C-alpha positions as CSV (number, residue, x, y, z in Angstrom):
1,M,0.0,0.0,0.0
2,G,1.4,3.3,-1.1
3,L,1.4,6.5,0.8
4,I,-1.2,8.0,-1.4
5,Q,-3.6,5.1,-0.8
6,F,-2.9,5.4,2.9
7,F,-4.0,9.0,3.0
8,K,-7.1,8.3,0.8
9,N,-8.2,5.6,3.3
10,A,-7.5,7.9,6.2
11,F,-9.5,10.8,4.8
12,S,-12.3,8.4,3.8
13,D,-12.5,7.1,7.3
14,M,-12.5,10.6,8.8
15,K,-15.3,11.6,6.4
16,K,-17.4,8.6,7.5
17,G,-16.7,9.3,11.2
18,A,-17.6,13.0,10.8
19,K,-20.8,12.1,9.0
20,A,-21.8,9.6,11.7
21,Q,-21.0,12.1,14.5
22,H,-23.1,14.7,12.7
23,E,-26.1,12.4,12.8
24,V,-25.5,11.8,16.5
25,D,-25.3,15.6,17.1
26,K,-28.4,16.2,15.1
27,A,-30.4,13.6,17.0
28,N,-29.1,15.0,20.4
29,F,-30.0,18.6,19.3
30,N,-33.6,17.5,18.4
31,A,-33.9,15.7,21.7
32,V,-32.8,18.8,23.7
33,K,-35.1,21.0,21.6
34,A,-38.1,18.7,22.3
35,E,-37.3,18.6,26.0
36,S,-37.0,22.3,26.2
37,K,-40.4,22.7,24.5
38,A,-41.9,20.2,27.0
39,Q,-40.5,22.1,29.9
40,W,-42.0,25.3,28.5
41,E,-45.4,23.7,28.0
42,E,-45.2,22.3,31.6
43,A,-44.3,25.7,32.9
44,K,-47.5,27.1,31.3
45,M,-49.7,24.5,33.0
46,S,-52.3,25.6,35.5
47,P,-51.4,25.0,39.2
48,S,-54.0,22.3,39.6
49,A,-52.7,20.4,36.5
50,R,-49.2,20.8,37.8
51,Q,-50.1,19.4,41.2
52,A,-51.9,16.4,39.6
53,K,-48.8,15.7,37.4
54,M,-46.5,15.9,40.4
55,Q,-48.8,13.6,42.4
56,A,-48.8,11.1,39.6
57,E,-45.0,11.2,39.4
58,R,-44.7,10.7,43.2
59,E,-47.1,7.7,43.0
60,A,-45.0,6.2,40.3
61,Q,-41.9,6.6,42.3
62,I,-43.5,5.0,45.4
63,A,-44.7,2.1,43.3
64,E,-41.2,1.6,41.9
65,A,-39.6,1.8,45.4
66,N,-42.2,-0.8,46.7
67,A,-41.3,-3.1,43.8
68,R,-37.6,-2.8,44.5
69,T,-38.2,-3.5,48.2
70,A,-40.3,-6.6,47.3
71,A,-37.5,-7.8,45.0
72,A,-34.8,-7.3,47.6
73,E,-36.9,-9.1,50.2
74,A,-37.3,-12.0,47.8
75,R,-33.5,-12.1,47.3
76,I,-33.0,-12.1,51.1
77,E,-35.4,-15.0,51.5
78,A,-33.7,-16.9,48.7
79,A,-30.3,-16.4,50.2
80,K,-31.5,-17.5,53.6
81,N,-33.1,-20.6,52.2
82,S,-30.0,-21.6,50.2
83,K,-27.9,-22.0,53.3
């Protein structure tokens, strides 16, 4: 492989890498843009709607914590019974 072919391959690889990174950057930009719009829309919610949303989030967190607790207790029982 000659020096010219080496540089052609190197620049081709860099071009492919830059194109792939551009796609990642574009996707991340669109995600941040959508999240920003969602935050703006949530900020404009009425106080009662905001309270209901926050309550639903808290209930989901409690349910997740209870599920994790139950799983941990099952693991404890399994470990005790395996002795």
